[in-house]
MDAnalysis code that builds the backbone (N, CA, C; Angstrom):
import MDAnalysis as mda
import numpy as np

u = mda.Universe.empty(171, n_residues=57, atom_resindex=np.repeat(np.arange(57), 3), trajectory=True)
u.add_TopologyAttr("name", ["N", "CA", "C"] * 57)
u.add_TopologyAttr("resid", np.arange(1, 58))
u.add_TopologyAttr("resname", ["MET", "ASN", "LYS", "LYS", "LEU", "ILE", "PRO", "VAL", "THR", "ILE", "GLU", "VAL", "VAL", "GLY", "VAL", "ALA", "ALA", "ILE", "GLY", "VAL", "GLY", "ILE", "GLY", "VAL", "GLU", "LEU", "ALA", "THR", "HIS", "ALA", "ASP", "ILE", "GLY", "TRP", "ALA", "ILE", "VAL", "THR", "THR", "GLY", "SER", "CYS", "LEU", "VAL", "ALA", "ILE", "GLY", "GLY", "VAL", "ILE", "TRP", "GLY", "LYS", "PHE", "MET", "ARG", "LYS"])
u.atoms.positions = np.array([
    [2.057, -25.361, 8.629],
    [1.329, -24.244, 9.184],
    [0.510, -23.583, 8.079],
    [-0.675, -23.202, 8.418],
    [-1.540, -22.526, 7.475],
    [-0.959, -21.149, 7.148],
    [-0.866, -20.828, 5.853],
    [-0.242, -19.566, 5.466],
    [-1.056, -18.352, 5.896],
    [-2.357, -18.517, 6.071],
    [-3.175, -17.394, 6.522],
    [-2.964, -17.095, 7.998],
    [-2.384, -18.027, 8.700],
    [-2.163, -17.848, 10.129],
    [-0.988, -16.913, 10.415],
    [-0.045, -16.812, 9.506],
    [1.156, -16.000, 9.722],
    [0.822, -14.507, 9.889],
    [0.118, -13.867, 8.945],
    [-0.162, -12.432, 9.149],
    [-1.080, -12.172, 10.340],
    [-2.002, -13.074, 10.594],
    [-2.892, -12.900, 11.740],
    [-2.099, -12.977, 13.037],
    [-1.160, -13.905, 13.116],
    [-0.314, -14.037, 14.300],
    [0.535, -12.782, 14.503],
    [1.092, -12.257, 13.424],
    [1.895, -11.034, 13.517],
    [1.048, -9.875, 14.040],
    [-0.180, -9.759, 13.536],
    [-1.049, -8.678, 13.997],
    [-1.441, -8.853, 15.460],
    [-1.717, -10.086, 15.881],
    [-2.089, -10.324, 17.284],
    [-0.921, -9.998, 18.211],
    [0.284, -10.361, 17.815],
    [1.461, -10.007, 18.617],
    [1.615, -8.481, 18.674],
    [1.339, -7.811, 17.570],
    [1.404, -6.351, 17.556],
    [0.390, -5.719, 18.490],
    [-0.830, -6.238, 18.490],
    [-1.861, -5.716, 19.387],
    [-1.470, -5.950, 20.847],
    [-0.915, -7.126, 21.127],
    [-0.462, -7.412, 22.492],
    [0.665, -6.468, 22.890],
    [1.577, -6.181, 21.967],
    [2.677, -5.260, 22.261],
    [2.148, -3.855, 22.528],
    [1.137, -3.439, 21.798],
    [0.544, -2.123, 22.038],
    [-0.045, -2.074, 23.446],
    [-0.742, -3.122, 23.842],
    [-1.304, -3.171, 25.188],
    [-0.240, -3.118, 26.266],
    [0.835, -3.866, 26.064],
    [1.934, -3.855, 27.028],
    [2.583, -2.471, 27.078],
    [2.763, -1.867, 25.930],
    [3.366, -0.533, 25.889],
    [2.530, 0.505, 26.615],
    [1.209, 0.425, 26.429],
    [0.333, 1.354, 27.134],
    [0.413, 1.113, 28.640],
    [0.449, -0.142, 29.045],
    [0.575, -0.463, 30.468],
    [1.867, 0.040, 31.066],
    [2.968, -0.136, 30.345],
    [4.270, 0.340, 30.826],
    [4.264, 1.857, 30.935],
    [3.699, 2.510, 29.948],
    [3.652, 3.976, 29.963],
    [2.808, 4.483, 31.134],
    [1.672, 3.868, 31.367],
    [0.829, 4.301, 32.477],
    [1.475, 4.037, 33.833],
    [2.198, 2.934, 33.940],
    [2.786, 2.564, 35.226],
    [4.062, 3.344, 35.548],
    [4.898, 3.570, 34.555],
    [6.216, 4.128, 34.839],
    [6.469, 5.507, 34.234],
    [5.662, 5.931, 33.285],
    [5.876, 7.181, 32.549],
    [7.249, 7.205, 31.875],
    [7.717, 6.030, 31.482],
    [9.013, 5.933, 30.812],
    [8.806, 5.958, 29.299],
    [9.811, 6.429, 28.602],
    [9.724, 6.508, 27.147],
    [9.728, 5.140, 26.473],
    [10.173, 4.117, 27.169],
    [10.188, 2.779, 26.583],
    [8.763, 2.317, 26.268],
    [7.784, 2.805, 27.004],
    [6.392, 2.470, 26.719],
    [5.975, 2.922, 25.330],
    [6.378, 4.134, 24.972],
    [6.052, 4.634, 23.633],
    [6.793, 3.851, 22.555],
    [8.003, 3.424, 22.849],
    [8.756, 2.614, 21.882],
    [8.064, 1.269, 21.658],
    [7.537, 0.677, 22.725],
    [6.829, -0.598, 22.592],
    [5.531, -0.403, 21.809],
    [4.821, 0.703, 22.063],
    [3.599, 0.993, 21.312],
    [3.917, 1.163, 19.829],
    [4.991, 1.865, 19.525],
    [5.391, 2.072, 18.131],
    [5.760, 0.757, 17.466],
    [6.491, -0.104, 18.168],
    [6.853, -1.408, 17.629],
    [5.609, -2.250, 17.361],
    [4.670, -2.227, 18.288],
    [3.428, -2.962, 18.091],
    [2.644, -2.454, 16.893],
    [2.618, -1.133, 16.727],
    [1.926, -0.554, 15.581],
    [2.580, -0.976, 14.265],
    [3.886, -1.031, 14.258],
    [4.600, -1.495, 13.068],
    [4.286, -2.955, 12.766],
    [4.192, -3.780, 13.799],
    [3.848, -5.185, 13.591],
    [2.439, -5.336, 13.020],
    [1.505, -4.547, 13.513],
    [0.148, -4.593, 12.978],
    [0.148, -4.185, 11.504],
    [0.906, -3.154, 11.176],
    [0.987, -2.705, 9.788],
    [1.636, -3.764, 8.900],
    [2.682, -4.407, 9.389],
    [3.356, -5.450, 8.612],
    [2.412, -6.617, 8.362],
    [1.653, -7.004, 9.381],
    [0.679, -8.083, 9.201],
    [-0.371, -7.721, 8.163],
    [-0.819, -6.472, 8.178],
    [-1.795, -6.022, 7.186],
    [-1.232, -6.012, 5.780],
    [0.015, -5.615, 5.630],
    [0.650, -5.608, 4.310],
    [0.820, -7.032, 3.796],
    [1.255, -7.932, 4.656],
    [1.402, -9.325, 4.244],
    [0.053, -9.886, 3.812],
    [-0.986, -9.601, 4.580],
    [-2.325, -10.092, 4.240],
    [-2.788, -9.506, 2.902],
    [-2.612, -8.199, 2.721],
    [-3.097, -7.527, 1.513],
    [-2.322, -7.878, 0.260],
    [-1.008, -8.039, 0.394],
    [-0.187, -8.277, -0.783],
    [-0.071, -9.745, -1.176],
    [0.043, -10.618, -0.187],
    [0.404, -11.992, -0.502],
    [-0.714, -13.003, -0.291],
    [-1.793, -12.633, 0.395],
    [-2.852, -13.587, 0.680],
    [-4.088, -13.391, -0.187],
    [-4.013, -12.589, -1.197],
    [-5.168, -12.307, -2.040],
    [-5.466, -13.435, -3.011],
    [-4.519, -14.303, -3.254],
    [-4.693, -15.360, -4.255],
    [-5.547, -16.475, -3.757],
])
């Protein structure tokens, strides 16, 4: 697997999780939607850190 694909995949999964969280929140007004949005945001941040720290070489 291409090493550059790992952080990009993590970020894409994070963006998808944010979308799902927003959908859940709009549909049900449940707090789990905000938890999913927060998890997605963390995944996007982790992907960015991996890209910035380890893929610069």
